[in-house]
N, C-alpha and C positions, 0 to 999 in steps of 0.2 A: 805778423808782428803787431804789437800794441804800442801806443804812445801813452806812457804813464806820467801824469803830472800831479804832484802833491804840493799843496799850498796851505800855509797856516796864516793867521792874521799878521804875523811878524815877517814872513819871508816865503819865497819859493824854495821848497826843500829838495825837490827832485823833478827833473824833466828829462826822461830817458825813453829810448825804444827798448821794449822788453818782450819776452816770449810769452810770459803768463804772470798773473797776479792773483793772490788770494787775500781777500779783505775780510776783516771782522765786522760783518754787518749786524744790524740789530736783530736780524732773524737767524743768525748763524754765519759761519764762514762761507764765503762765496768764491769759487774758483772761476777765473776769467781767462779765456784764451781768445785768439783771433776770431772775429766774426760773432762774438757774443751778442746776444739779444740786447737791445737798449734797456736800460734799467736805471732807476734812481733809488737809493736806499740810505737810511740813517746808519751811522757807524757807531759801534760800541768800542770800549777800550779793549785793545788786543794787539796781536802782532800781525802786521802786514808782511807778506812774503812776495817777492817778485824774482823772476828768473831772467837773467841776462847772460848771453853767451854760455848757456848751460850751467851757470853758477847761481845758486839761490842767495839772495840778500834779504835781510829782515830789518824791520823798524817798528817802533811803538807808534800806534795811532790811537787817538782818543777823541771822541766826539766828532761831530760834523757829518758830512754826506759824501757819498760816492755817486758819480754819474758815469754811465757807460753808454757810448754812442759812436758808431762809425770807427771802431777800433781805437778809440781814445778812452782812457780811464782817467777821469778828473776827480781828485780827492780834495775836498775843502775840509781840513781837520782843525780842531781846536788845538791839538798837540800832535806833533810828529817828531820823534827823536830817533836818530840813527844809532847804531850800536856804539859808534865812537863818541856819541854825546852822553852815554850813560856810564856813570861811575858805579861799580858793583857795590862798594861799601855804602854809598849814599842810597842806592836802590834798596838795599837790605834795611837800612834805617827807616826809610819811607814806608816800606812794607810793614815793618813792626809797628810803627805809629798808626798806620791806617787800620791794621788788624785790631789794635787796642781800641781805636775809636768805634769800630763796628761792634766789637764784643761788649763794650760798656754803653752802647747807645740807649738814650732815654728820651730823645727828642721826638719831633713829629715825623709822620711818614714822608712828607715832602722833603724835609731836611735829610732824612735817612738816604734818599736816592742820591743826593750829592756825596754823602759820606761813603756810600757803597761804590759809587763811580770812582772815588779816590782810591778805594781798595782795589778795584778791578784794574785801574791804571798802574798802581804800585805792583800788583802781582805780575802784570805783563812786563813791566820794566825789569823786575827782578828775574823773571824767566829769560828775558832777552840777555840780560847781563850774565846769567849763568851759562847760557848757550855760547856766549862769546868766550868765556873762560875755557870752555871745553875744546875750542878750536885750536 
């Protein structure tokens, strides 16, 4: 078993014992199970999945870092939203706005990274909202 702790600058989002975790790291999705090797990685915007009592739960994670050590997964994220936090209509509006920003981009490369991250976060939020509707 793993202890999963997710913290944002505003609050502690989750502190649970779980069976497995999949995090969207900067180098790709990382699956974590009991006795995983120690690791620290930057996070990208995406969907974090964790399994508890054989049931998978998901949440939006954006920015920050994950540290894995001694069967503890610590996530310090800029944004962490549970399925219940996400309104599907708002998610669609944010995705549309972010897509338009990227499509019509004419600024600097540095500014583009921020705009692209907003799009990645909006895509993950919309994906999570649509998965929730299917349940």
